[in-house]
VOPAGU-2260 file (C-alpha; in pm, 1 decimal, decimal comma):
REM VOPAGU-2260
SITE   aa  ch    i         X         Y         Z
SITE  UNK   A    0   15657,3    2359,1   12241,7
SITE  UNK   A    1   15842,3    2310,2   12619,1
SITE  UNK   A    2   15785,2    2193,4   12944,6
SITE  UNK   A    3   15829,3    2332,2   13335,0
SITE  UNK   A    4   15862,3    2144,7   13651,8
SITE  UNK   A    5   15648,5    2264,1   13935,9
SITE  UNK   A    6   15742,1    2277,8   14313,3
SITE  UNK   A    7   15576,8    1926,1   14351,9
SITE  UNK   A    8   15789,6    1782,8   14096,2
SITE  UNK   A    9   15507,6    1752,0   13821,9
SITE  UNK   A   10   15572,4    1820,9   13478,8
SITE  UNK   A   11   15374,7    2062,8   13258,8
SITE  UNK   A   12   15414,9    2043,8   12884,6
SITE  UNK   A   13   15316,2    2303,4   12632,7
SITE  UNK   A   14   15248,3    2190,2   12270,8
SITE  UNK   A   15   15120,6    2397,0   12038,8
SITE  UNK   A   16   14929,7    2199,8   11777,0
SITE  UNK   A   17   14825,9    2358,9   11422,0
SITE  UNK   A   18   14547,1    2208,4   11241,7
SITE  UNK   A   19   14486,1    2235,9   10870,4
SITE  UNK   A   20   14270,9    2476,1   10729,3
SITE  UNK   A   21   13889,9    2290,1   10699,9
SITE  UNK   A   22   13902,1    2344,7   10314,5
SITE  UNK   A   23   14232,5    2149,1   10285,3
SITE  UNK   A   24   14103,9    1832,5   10077,4
SITE  UNK   A   25   14426,6    1638,3   10024,0
SITE  UNK   A   26   14547,5    1472,2   10352,1
SITE  UNK   A   27   14789,0    1179,3   10253,7
SITE  UNK   A   28   14759,1     836,3   10463,9
SITE  UNK   A   29   15145,8     837,9   10406,3
SITE  UNK   A   30   15167,3    1041,2   10710,8
SITE  UNK   A   31   15060,6     766,5   10932,0
SITE  UNK   A   32   15339,1     558,1   10782,7
SITE  UNK   A   33   15616,4     826,2   10868,7
SITE  UNK   A   34   15540,6     748,6   11236,0
SITE  UNK   A   35   15622,7     449,9   11428,4
SITE  UNK   A   36   15347,2     192,0   11489,2
SITE  UNK   A   37   15307,4     -42,7   11806,9
SITE  UNK   A   38   15136,8    -364,2   11658,9
SITE  UNK   A   39   15074,8    -540,7   11980,3
SITE  UNK   A   40   14941,1    -487,7   12339,6
SITE  UNK   A   41   15312,9    -592,1   12477,1
SITE  UNK   A   42   15480,8    -326,0   12249,5
SITE  UNK   A   43   15217,7     -49,1   12370,0
SITE  UNK   A   44   15313,2    -174,9   12737,3
SITE  UNK   A   45   15693,4    -144,8   12667,6
SITE  UNK   A   46   15679,1     163,7   12519,0
SITE  UNK   A   47   15485,1     335,7   12814,9
SITE  UNK   A   48   15710,4     131,4   13070,5
SITE  UNK   A   49   16070,9     147,2   12951,4
SITE  UNK   A   50   16064,9     526,7   12844,0
SITE  UNK   A   51   16221,4     694,5   13161,1
SITE  UNK   A   52   16300,3    1039,7   13014,2
SITE  UNK   A   53   16052,8    1154,8   12748,5
SITE  UNK   A   54   15675,2    1169,4   12743,0
SITE  UNK   A   55   15524,2     899,0   12533,2
SITE  UNK   A   56   15258,0    1003,3   12305,9
SITE  UNK   A   57   15013,7     753,6   12169,9
SITE  UNK   A   58   14776,6     813,5   11903,0
SITE  UNK   A   59   14490,1     531,8   11917,6
SITE  UNK   A   60   14249,4     510,2   11618,0
SITE  UNK   A   61   14231,8     409,8   11255,0
SITE  UNK   A   62   14509,2     508,7   10983,8
SITE  UNK   A   63   14239,3     527,0   10741,0
SITE  UNK   A   64   14015,0     747,2   10945,2
SITE  UNK   A   65   13979,0    1123,2   10825,4
SITE  UNK   A   66   14044,8    1265,9   11182,0
SITE  UNK   A   67   14330,3    1056,8   11229,2
SITE  UNK   A   68   14490,7    1138,2   10933,7
SITE  UNK   A   69   14457,4    1520,1   11038,3
SITE  UNK   A   70   14616,2    1413,2   11381,0
SITE  UNK   A   71   14882,3    1216,5   11214,9
SITE  UNK   A   72   14995,1    1521,7   11008,0
SITE  UNK   A   73   15016,1    1743,3   11306,7
SITE  UNK   A   74   15198,1    1479,0   11502,0
SITE  UNK   A   75   15447,5    1403,0   11215,8
SITE  UNK   A   76   15480,2    1796,8   11181,8
SITE  UNK   A   77   15621,1    1828,6   11557,7
SITE  UNK   A   78   15793,8    1484,8   11578,1
SITE  UNK   A   79   16138,3    1632,7   11508,8
SITE  UNK   A   80   16078,6    1952,0   11726,1
SITE  UNK   A   81   15986,1    1724,7   12025,7
SITE  UNK   A   82   16212,8    1427,2   11988,8
SITE  UNK   A   83   16442,1    1553,6   12291,2
SITE  UNK   A   84   16122,5    1537,0   12538,9
SITE  UNK   A   85   15848,8    1313,2   12362,5
SITE  UNK   A   86   15838,1     999,7   12169,1
SITE  UNK   A   87   15516,0     961,3   11933,9
SITE  UNK   A   88   15355,7     628,0   11863,1
SITE  UNK   A   89   15048,7     509,1   11657,1
SITE  UNK   A   90   14835,6     222,3   11739,7
SITE  UNK   A   91   14529,1     103,9   11516,5
SITE  UNK   A   92   14235,7      24,3   11762,2
SITE  UNK   A   93   14148,0    -288,6   11526,8
SITE  UNK   A   94   14474,1    -431,4   11519,8
SITE  UNK   A   95   14542,6    -391,6   11887,5
SITE  UNK   A   96   14200,4    -367,8   12072,7
SITE  UNK   A   97   14361,8    -456,4   12416,1
SITE  UNK   A   98   14331,2    -118,4   12538,6
SITE  UNK   A   99   13995,3     -23,2   12391,0
SITE  UNK   A  100   13808,0    -106,0   12689,6
SITE  UNK   A  101   14079,4      -3,9   12954,7
SITE  UNK   A  102   14137,4     341,1   12832,3
SITE  UNK   A  103   13764,2     402,8   12703,3
SITE  UNK   A  104   13876,5     442,3   12346,3
SITE  UNK   A  105   13512,0     521,3   12212,0
SITE  UNK   A  106   13614,9     816,0   11979,2
SITE  UNK   A  107   13767,5     796,3   11636,1
SITE  UNK   A  108   14101,6     925,9   11731,1
SITE  UNK   A  109   14248,6     970,2   12065,0
SITE  UNK   A  110   14579,3    1096,9   12179,1
SITE  UNK   A  111   14712,7     988,3   12513,5
SITE  UNK   A  112   15034,6    1102,3   12708,2
SITE  UNK   A  113   15236,7     889,9   12950,3
SITE  UNK   A  114   15523,9     989,3   13152,6
SITE  UNK   A  115   15714,1     731,9   13383,5
SITE  UNK   A  116   15483,1     461,9   13330,9
SITE  UNK   A  117   15195,0     690,7   13436,8
SITE  UNK   A  118   14886,3     839,4   13235,1
SITE  UNK   A  119   14912,2    1238,6   13252,3
SITE  UNK   A  120   14669,2    1496,1   13141,3
SITE  UNK   A  121   14802,3    1763,1   12912,9
SITE  UNK   A  122   14658,8    2103,0   12896,3
SITE  UNK   A  123   14628,5    2198,4   12541,7
SITE  UNK   A  124   14482,1    2552,1   12613,7
SITE  UNK   A  125   14535,0    2871,5   12370,8
SITE  UNK   A  126   14865,2    2929,3   12517,7
SITE  UNK   A  127   14767,6    3285,2   12693,0
């Protein structure tokens, strides 16, 4: 994991995500409780607007969803490694529906990245 700044001042982040083997059957719901949750639209806005130095990573979804459980495990696994340049939050889309339409959150699990109050696209390519 790391980042670089191009000549236009845009930051490119490289994060390697490791997904558990498909035959792994035990994924604990506890992973979602190990990462901070945002419980209101105001908290989500504040997290995005006030962080000036790090990328804000927000997983929108449901803690009980299998896809989100896998994603939460991955995010928890990298949280310590990326803490100097990224902060990770979880948002339950049923508890905080404010952004469902705005960000078109139609998938079971959506991870979004923000930097200096702007939504950014992150290339999670093969690393070649």
